[in-house]
Each structure stands twice: as structure tokens, then as C-alpha cells.
C-alpha positions in Angstrom: 0.0 0.1 0.0 1.1 3.6 -0.9 -0.3 6.6 0.9 -0.6 10.0 -0.7 -2.0 13.5 0.5 -1.9 17.1 -0.1 -0.2 19.1 2.5 0.3 22.8 3.7 3.4 24.2 5.0 3.1 28.1 5.6 2.1 29.5 2.3 3.2 26.5 0.4 0.7 23.7 -0.7 2.0 20.4 -2.2 1.2 16.7 -2.9 3.3 14.1 -1.1 3.8 10.3 -0.4 3.5 9.6 3.3 6.3 7.2 4.5 5.9 6.6 8.3 6.4 10.0 9.9 8.0 11.5 6.8 6.4 13.1 3.6 8.3 12.8 0.4 7.3 15.9 -1.6 6.0 15.5 -5.1 6.1 17.5 -8.2 2.4 17.3 -8.8 -0.8 15.3 -8.3 0.1 11.5 -7.8 -2.7 10.3 -10.0 -1.1 12.2 -13.0 2.5 10.9 -12.1 4.3 10.0 -9.0 7.5 12.1 -9.2 9.5 13.2 -6.2 11.3 16.3 -6.1 14.0 15.2 -3.8 12.9 16.8 -0.5 11.3 15.2 2.7 9.5 16.8 5.4 8.3 15.5 8.9 4.5 14.9 8.7 4.0 16.4 12.2 5.2 19.9 10.7 2.4 19.9 8.0 -1.3 20.5 7.8 -3.1 18.0 6.1 -5.3 19.3 3.1 -7.9 17.7 0.9 -6.0 14.9 -0.7 -8.0 15.2 -4.0 -8.6 17.9 -6.8 -11.4 16.3 -9.0 -12.9 17.8 -12.0 -16.2 15.9 -11.2 -17.4 14.7 -7.7 -19.9 12.0 -8.3 -22.1 10.5 -5.5 -23.8 7.1 -5.6 -27.0 6.6 -3.8 -29.1 3.7 -2.5 -26.1 1.2 -2.6 -26.7 -0.6 0.7 -29.8 -2.5 1.3 -30.4 -1.3 5.0 -29.9 2.2 4.0 -32.5 2.0 1.2 -34.9 0.5 3.9 -34.3 3.2 6.4 -34.7 5.7 3.8 -37.9 4.0 2.7 -36.9 3.7 -1.0 -36.9 1.0 -3.4 -34.0 -0.4 -5.3 -33.7 1.0 -8.9 -31.9 -1.8 -10.6 -29.0 0.4 -11.5 -26.6 2.8 -9.6 -28.2 6.2 -8.8 -25.8 9.0 -9.4 -25.5 12.7 -9.2 -23.0 15.5 -8.9 -21.7 17.3 -5.7 -19.8 20.5 -6.1 -16.1 20.2 -5.8 -16.3 23.3 -3.7 -18.0 21.3 -1.0 -14.7 19.4 -0.3 -13.4 19.8 3.3 -10.0 18.4 4.6 -9.4 16.2 7.6 -9.7 18.2 10.9 -11.9 20.9 9.0 -15.2 22.2 10.3 -18.5 21.1 8.7 -20.5 24.2 8.7 -24.4 23.6 8.8 -26.0 25.9 6.5 -29.6 25.6 7.7 -29.9 25.0 11.5 -33.6 24.6 11.1 -33.1 21.7 8.5 -32.4 18.1 9.4 -28.7 17.8 8.2 -27.4 14.2 8.3 -23.9 12.4 8.3 -23.2 9.8 5.7 -19.8 7.6 5.7 -18.7 6.6 2.3 -15.8 4.7 0.6 -14.2 7.2 -2.0 -12.6 6.0 -5.5 -10.0 8.3 -7.0 -9.7 7.8 -10.9 -6.2 7.4 -12.2 -6.8 7.3 -15.9 -9.1 8.8 -18.4 -12.1 6.3 -18.6 -14.9 6.2 -21.1 -17.0 2.9 -21.6 -14.9 0.9 -19.3 -15.9 -2.8 -19.0 -16.5 -3.9 -15.5 -13.6 -6.5 -15.4 -11.2 -3.7 -16.5 -12.5 -1.0 -14.2 -9.7 -1.4 -11.6 -7.2 -0.5 -14.2 -8.5 3.0 -14.2 -8.6 3.5 -10.4 -5.6 5.2 -8.8 -6.6 4.8 -5.2 -9.2 5.3 -2.4 -10.1 7.4 0.6 -12.6 8.1 3.3 -15.5 10.4 2.4 -18.6 11.8 3.9 -21.6 13.0 2.2 -23.2 15.5 4.5 -27.0 16.0 3.3 -29.7 18.5 4.0 -32.8 16.2 4.3 -35.2 18.9 4.2 -34.0 20.0 0.7 -33.3 16.6 -0.6 -37.0 15.5 0.4 -38.5 18.6 -1.3 -36.5 18.7 -4.4 -36.3 16.0 -7.3 -32.5 16.0 -7.6 -30.0 15.9 -4.8 -27.1 18.3 -5.8 -28.3 21.3 -4.0 -28.8 19.5 -0.7 -25.5 18.0 -0.7 -23.1 20.6 -2.2 -23.0 23.3 0.4 -19.6 24.4 1.4 -17.9 22.0 3.8 -20.5 19.1 3.0 -17.9 16.6 1.5 -15.1 15.9 4.3 -12.4 13.7 2.5 -9.2 12.3 3.7 -7.0 12.3 5.5 -5.0 10.5 2.8 -5.4 8.4 -0.5 -4.3 4.9 -0.5 -3.3 3.0 -3.6 -2.5 -0.7 -4.0 -5.2 -1.9 -1.5 -8.1 -4.3 -1.9 -11.4 -2.6 -0.7 -13.9 -5.4 -1.4 -14.4 -6.2 2.2 -13.4 -3.4 4.6 -15.0 -2.3 7.7 -16.6 1.0 7.3 -18.1 3.0 10.1 -18.9 6.4 11.6 -18.7 7.7 15.2 -20.5 10.7 16.3 -19.2 12.0 19.7 -17.4 8.7 20.2 -20.5 6.7 19.7 -20.9 4.3 16.8 -23.7 5.3 14.5 -23.0 3.5 11.1 -21.3 0.2 10.8 -21.0 -2.2 7.8 -18.6 -3.8 5.5 -17.8 -2.7 1.8 -18.8 -6.2 0.7 -22.4 -5.2 1.5 -22.5 -2.6 -1.5 -25.1 -3.6 -4.0 -22.9 -2.3 -6.7 -19.2 -2.9 -6.0 -16.6 -0.4 -7.2 -15.9 -2.0 -10.5 -19.5 -1.8 -11.4 -19.9 1.7 -10.4 -16.8 3.0 -12.2 -17.9 1.2 -15.3 -21.5 2.4 -15.1 -20.5 5.9 -14.5 -18.0 5.7 -17.6 -20.8 4.7 -20.0 -22.3 8.3 -19.6 -19.3 10.4 -18.6 -15.7 10.6 -19.4 -14.0 10.1 -16.2 -10.8 12.0 -15.8 -7.7 11.4 -13.5 -8.4 12.8 -10.2 -12.3 12.6 -10.3 -13.7 11.3 -7.2 -16.6 8.8 -6.8 -18.4 8.3 -3.5 -19.8 4.9 -3.4 -23.0 5.1 -1.2 -23.5 4.9 2.7 -24.7 2.1 5.0 -27.6 2.4 7.4 -27.5 4.5 10.6 -27.5 8.0 9.0 -28.6 10.8 11.5 -28.4 14.4 12.2 -25.4 16.5 13.1 -25.4 19.4 15.4 -23.0 22.3 16.3 -20.4 21.1 18.7 -20.3 17.4 17.4 -17.2 15.6 16.7 -17.5 13.3 13.6 -15.0 10.4 12.9 -15.2 8.4 9.6 -13.3 4.9 9.4 -12.6 2.5 6.9 -10.5 -0.6 7.4 -7.2 0.1 9.3 -6.7 3.5 7.8 -6.3 6.7 10.0 -9.7 8.0 10.7 -11.1 11.1 9.1 -12.0 13.7 11.7 -14.3 16.8 11.6 -15.9 19.0 14.0 -19.3 20.5 13.4 -20.4 24.2 13.7 -23.1 26.6 12.4 -22.3 28.4 9.2 -21.6 32.1 9.7 -23.8 34.4 7.7 
């Protein structure tokens, strides 16, 4: 497994490969080319930034049977996809800012897929050849808007509504990993990625039939059951497998 991220040091921002407690600085985004510039920085001296920079942020819905049941929906027979705004991305340790305090705003833990090669009309059996790596993501959702509108993009695209990170992992098998979310140290969601109705390869293939996927694009693959409301003051922790958890706090958006 190789671990990549984006980091800040003062006014400088750069991509790097994490090696234990050190970060090897890269010349650019790792999904384009893994080229080191020869310098290394201690991880403890760096601020972790959003590890992805997608041209498209694609979300998948209704991909766990228990979540379909809790949302009182019915299976569609194909993946349900929509777009979230890339401007909604939030790094590890960032603050989720609830836009409408009088609305029900929910957490959703998800496995994120980072595309590594241009993909169009990809066959399912070849889909993994187009994946650079994986990350932890959350799809924060304004349920009042989602339930009142016929499409989901606005309800899920407020600034800070897509926490992602801390890192991107390549060379890993994600077919059967534990996936969970803690709210204020209490488990709210808990499942395994093997419970997805549409596995990663099928999602990538399906999306590529309609869209040209570009290197760096991010796909969130759906959430298991247990979704619930967030409130100012909450601490949210998303976990997949043995990866370092994605931690975020919650506050009210300032107007």
C-alpha cells in the first residue's frame, strides 16, 4: 500500500507520499505521475489538506440494502448517481458548517474512489485498471432540501459538506473492509464494503458509460444504514479498514 496526500506548510501547498512519519514531496498530483522532487518533510510539521482535486465529484445513492430500507426507498436496478460541487470538499480536521440550522442535516460515511486514468465505456472486468486509489469520504446531506426537490445536488453541495481524507491509498483491496462512523465517540454507522449492492468496479464502469472520467475525479460509493443528524459542537469520525480516521468538527455556518 502507498499513501498520498496534499499538505500545507506556511504559504506552500503540495502533494506528497507519506512514508511513516515523513512525507516525500511530489512535483504534482500523484494520479497524474508519481515524481518526487528530492525533498522530505516531517509529517508533524505539516497541515493535512484535501487529498483530491476532482474535475467531477460523483455521488452514488442507495447502494446498501439497509440504507434503502431506512430511507423508505426501493432499489432502482442500476446505480443512482448525481454530482456534488467540488467546492463542498473539506479536509481532515476541518469544520462542517451547517448551512440551515432549522433543517435536518445528516452524516453519511462513504468509500471514495479516485480515478487514475481517463475512462470512457470501461468494461467492469477492467475497471480497476482505471482507479488510482481510495479514500474516506462523507456525504453531508440537508434532508429537508433533498426530500423537497427532485434532484440531490443542492442538498449535498453546501460548502464543507464533503469531508475527505486524510489520505489516498493505492494498491489496496477494498472489497471487504469495515466501514463505520462515530459521532461524539458513539458508533452510528457500521457495515462492510462487501455489503454494497454495486461494487466499485461496477460503479466505475456504469459511470464511464455516460461520462468521461478524468484522472483525479472522485466517486463516493454510497452509505450504509444508521445515518442521523449532526449539530453544532459534534465531533465526527469516519473510519474504513485500518486507515487513519477522518475527523471533523461541526459548527453553524456564519452568515
